[in-house]
N, C-alpha and C positions, 0 to 999 in steps of 0.2 A: 341664820347669823342675821344677831340684830346690826343697828345703826355702828351700835359704839365700838364692837366687834369687826367690823368693816371699814372705818374711819382707823382704828388701828393697823388692821392689815393694810392697806392704803399708805400708812406714816412710813410702817417696817419696809414695804418696797421701794415707798422716795428714798429714802433713808439708805438703800441697799446700793440702788441702784447710782444717787450723788457718790456713794462712798466707790465701785467702782469706775465710774466716771474720774474720780481723783485718783484713784489708784493708776486706771491706766494715762491719768496726766502727769504720776512720780515716775512710772515706769516710763514715760516719751522723754521726759526731763532728763532721766538719770543716762536714757539710751543716750540722748545727745551729748553729755559731756561725757561719754565714755567712746562716744566715735569724735569729740572734740581731745583726747588726750591718746586714742589711737593715732590720730592723725599730728599730734604736737609728735609724740616718741617718736613716729616714722621719719619726721623732719628732723629731729635729732638725730639720731642715728645716721640720716643723709650730709648732715651738718658733722658730724663725730668722724665718717669715713673719709669726708672732705680732707676734714682738719689732719686726719693721719697721712692721707696722699701728701700733701702738704708739710709733713713734718717729713715721711719719706724722702721726698721729693728733695728736700735743704740737705736732709742727711746725704742722700747721696751726690750731689750738688757737694759738701763738704769734702766726703770722700775722695773722690774727683778733686778738690782743689789740693786736698793734702797728697794724693799720689801725683799730680802734677807736683809741686813743693819738693819731696820726697828728688823726683827724677829731675830736675832743676838742680837741688846741689848735688846730686850725684856726677852732672855732670861737671859742673864748676868745682868742684873738688879734683877733677884732672886736670884742672889748669895748673900747672905747678907752681907760678910766683902767688897763688891767691891762697888763706886758707882757712877754710869752710867750718862754722859750730852753728848748729841748728837753723835756723833760718838768717844766717847772715854770711857773707862774703865779705872779707876780710885782705884788704892791700896794705901793707908796710910802707908810708911815707917817703922811705927811702930810695924806693922803686918809679913810684910817682913822681916826686918830687925833688929839685937840687935843696942843697940847704939852707933854711930860712925861705922858702921861695912859695909861692902857691901856682907856678909855672909850669904846666905838667911837664914832664919829661915824653920825649918819643916813646921811648921804651913805654912809659906808663901809659898814654895812648892805645897801642896795641895791647895792652893788658884788658884796660877798661873795652877793648872792641869785642875782644875776646869775650869777657864776662858779656856785654849784652849781645853777643850773639846766642846766648843761652839764654836769656833773661828775654828777651824780646816777644819770643813766641806765648808768650803767658800774657797774654791782654787785659785778663781780669786782675791783674796782680798792679799795688801801687811798689814803689822805691824809698825808703827813706836812707837819705845820703846822710853820712855820719861821721863828722871829723874827729879826732883826736892826736893830743902831743904826749909826751911825758912829763915828768914835773920839774925841768929844768928852763930858767928864767928867759924870758927873750934877752941872743946877744945883742948886744948891745949898736951895732950896726945894723941893726933891725927895727931898733924902740920906735924910730920916727915913720914908720910902718903900721907896725903891731902891737898894742898899747900892752897884752899880754899873752896868755896863752888861748886863752878865749878867742881871741881875734884870728889869732893862726887858725886853727882849728877849722873855724866857721869859714873862712876864706876858702881855705884846700879843699872843703864840703861845696864849696859854692862851683870850684872850679871845675871837680869830677861834674856838677850836675850839669854846667853849660856844657860841658864837654857831648855830655849822654843826651843834652836836648840835641846836639846835632845830629845825632842818631837815626836810622831809619824806623820808624813807627816811636819813637820818644815822646810819646804826647805832654807837657807838660804838667798836667791835672795830676798825671801819673807821679812825679816828683816832687819831693819835699826833702831840707837838710835841717841841716844840726851842728852845731859845734860845740863838743862839752870838756874841752880844753886837757887836763890831765885828771878829772877828775872819776874816768869810770878807766882804769889800767885792769888790764888781763895777767901782766906779769909784775913783778918787784920792780922798784926802780930804782935800786942798789948798784946793779949791773949795766954795763952798758947792751952787751945781749937782751936784759929786760924792756931797759930802756926806748930799745930799737923795734922791738912787740909793740911798747904802747901807743908809739908812733904811728899812726896809722886810720884809714881810711875804710869804712864799714859801708855797704850798701844789704840791706836787711829786707825783705820779700815784705809782704806786706798783703792782707787781701782788697779785693774791689770795697771802694768806695760807698757802690750803689750808684753811682753820675753813667 
């Protein structure tokens, strides 16, 4: 083998070795990327599994709350003086108050105690107390106290709140009120019976506010 042939062989051998070393480095780099992807994939699967468990837990809690609500409403429906619809309990004002008054009657207090005996064991819930009136104007003798049905409905809701607030385990942060006046009727205002139904206080069961 002459000098030129020997040099060519050496150059080809060197290039082959560099090529092999380069390939090995590329393989190592690719393997490192594959290992990283496998690790990331495993982490994502773990994260997704955790999210799935969280969703399952929330769904279970919601189902429990729904069952809790259904049981509470079924018990409330057995109280003769109240009317139950969806997640609300309705009590007519002639049971709770005298004409033109926001002072609770003794009978009204007894009914609210019965209602609270059902609601109190539901510590995760809030209670929204809403006053309603019919569409008749405030009687002249009461105009000094109430400017409109807005006032009367609100004062009556507030009277119910204050009474419930004094009952066992009625934490103030669970209670809120509103007065809607005559603007959310559930019956016609063209008859006395319809107006009687519209004059009411509702206790609406809500969900925990996260506090």
